[in-house]
Wavefront OBJ file of the C-alpha trace (Angstrom):
o trace
v -57.597 95.624 176.374
v -58.853 92.965 175.018
v -57.629 90.060 172.742
v -59.130 90.517 169.881
v -57.121 93.765 170.255
v -54.170 92.443 171.161
v -54.129 89.641 168.189
v -54.282 92.552 166.060
v -50.994 94.276 168.267
v -49.003 91.146 167.832
v -50.027 90.705 164.029
v -48.736 94.045 163.262
v -45.818 93.731 165.283
v -44.731 89.913 163.456
v -45.324 92.047 160.264
v -42.953 94.873 161.171
v -40.201 91.638 162.084
v -41.316 90.093 158.633
v -40.620 93.404 156.833
v -37.686 94.172 158.796
v -35.886 90.903 157.547
v -37.020 90.752 154.469
v -35.261 94.172 154.152
v -32.059 93.355 154.490
v -32.422 90.583 151.386
v -34.601 92.607 148.933
v -31.485 95.621 149.316
v -28.738 92.546 148.592
v -30.615 91.683 145.802
v -30.990 95.631 144.302
v -27.209 95.966 144.318
v -27.057 92.324 142.624
v -29.786 93.218 140.052
v -27.676 97.646 139.811
v -24.030 95.148 138.791
v -26.249 93.098 136.444
v -27.490 96.010 134.409
v -24.050 98.198 134.516
v -22.366 94.523 133.285
v -25.111 94.087 130.676
v -24.749 98.447 129.689
v -20.946 96.750 129.352
v -21.592 94.007 126.870
v -23.995 96.119 124.636
v -21.439 98.614 124.457
v -18.409 95.818 123.742
v -21.075 94.119 120.834
v -21.372 96.511 118.829
v -17.555 97.105 117.417
v -17.378 93.633 117.801
v -20.545 93.114 115.569
v -18.585 95.198 112.940
v -15.825 93.804 112.586
v -17.803 90.458 112.185
v -20.009 91.926 109.392
v -16.293 93.395 108.269
v -14.696 89.559 108.311
v -17.234 88.548 106.362
v -17.633 90.951 103.585
v -14.259 89.813 102.690
v -14.606 86.145 102.835
v -17.315 86.380 100.338
v -14.440 88.696 98.528
v -12.689 86.185 98.307
v -14.674 83.133 97.974
v -16.124 84.950 94.468
v -12.140 85.338 94.124
v -11.897 81.855 94.342
v -14.718 80.774 91.611
v -13.230 82.629 89.520
v -10.225 80.803 89.720
v -11.396 77.881 90.162
v -13.159 79.051 86.351
v -10.081 79.704 84.644
v -8.483 76.416 85.608
v -11.667 74.501 84.700
v -11.004 76.451 81.140
v -7.550 75.130 81.019
v -8.257 71.835 82.176
v -10.225 71.826 78.956
v -8.236 72.997 76.625
v -5.168 70.241 78.170
v -8.011 67.673 77.829
v -8.298 69.092 73.633
v -4.680 68.851 73.559
v -3.787 65.241 75.532
v -6.942 64.018 73.520
v -5.179 63.298 70.208
v -1.664 62.627 71.804
v -3.651 59.197 73.891
v -5.024 57.698 70.337
v -1.191 58.744 69.272
v 0.081 56.678 72.094
v -2.321 53.625 71.744
v -0.875 53.629 67.969
v 2.277 53.774 69.231
v 1.706 50.842 71.666
v 0.528 49.291 68.940
v 3.430 49.298 66.477
v 5.707 48.546 69.161
v 3.416 44.812 70.821
v 3.533 43.712 66.636
v 7.544 44.332 65.764
v 7.687 42.632 69.398
v 5.419 39.816 67.975
v 7.908 40.135 65.109
v 10.661 39.674 66.261
v 10.188 37.193 69.058
v 9.128 34.613 66.362
v 11.780 32.531 63.746
v 10.728 33.900 61.346
v 11.446 37.394 62.307
v 14.077 36.796 64.049
v 15.873 35.295 60.449
v 14.600 38.011 58.888
v 16.794 40.065 61.786
v 19.562 38.297 60.963
v 19.967 38.828 57.459
v 18.965 42.629 57.737
v 22.077 42.978 60.488
v 24.965 40.897 57.524
v 23.092 43.029 54.682
v 23.555 46.335 56.414
v 26.700 45.156 57.733
v 28.322 44.124 54.382
v 27.227 47.246 53.458
v 29.337 49.360 55.598
v 31.788 47.025 54.613
v 32.135 47.763 51.018
v 30.927 51.963 51.995
v 34.917 52.004 53.437
l 1 2 3 4 5 6 7 8 9 10 11 12 13 14 15 16 17 18 19 20 21 22 23 24 25 26 27 28 29 30 31 32 33 34 35 36 37 38 39 40 41 42 43 44 45 46 47 48 49 50 51 52 53 54 55 56 57 58 59 60 61 62 63 64 65 66 67 68 69 70 71 72 73 74 75 76 77 78 79 80 81 82 83 84 85 86 87 88 89 90 91 92 93 94 95 96 97 98 99 100 101 102 103 104 105 106 107 108 109 110 111 112 113 114 115 116 117 118 119 120 121 122 123 124 125 126 127 128 129 130 131
């Protein structure tokens, strides 16, 4: 046996040892790949019904949002009507405030107090004469 043949025999023995050493991790990796494949199948089987439920829920939410929009449109219409009613009431309240201010101003002046006293006396005398 020559040196080349011995070197080839050693190389083939080393390659066989390498194959045997790598066979164990490769077999374990196969089990891991099989487990991962099973897990992906299970997730896929459960995802379909879950997505169907999500689609149904989104559809119901869209329906509810449409109903809320209709309700808000009705509320806005009623608010416009309330504004139409309260506009004249606001003007009337402003006029009443002006009259109250004028009466308060007149009753606080000395001439206003004298007029109020005279009115009260006339009324008292009229009530006394009426009895």
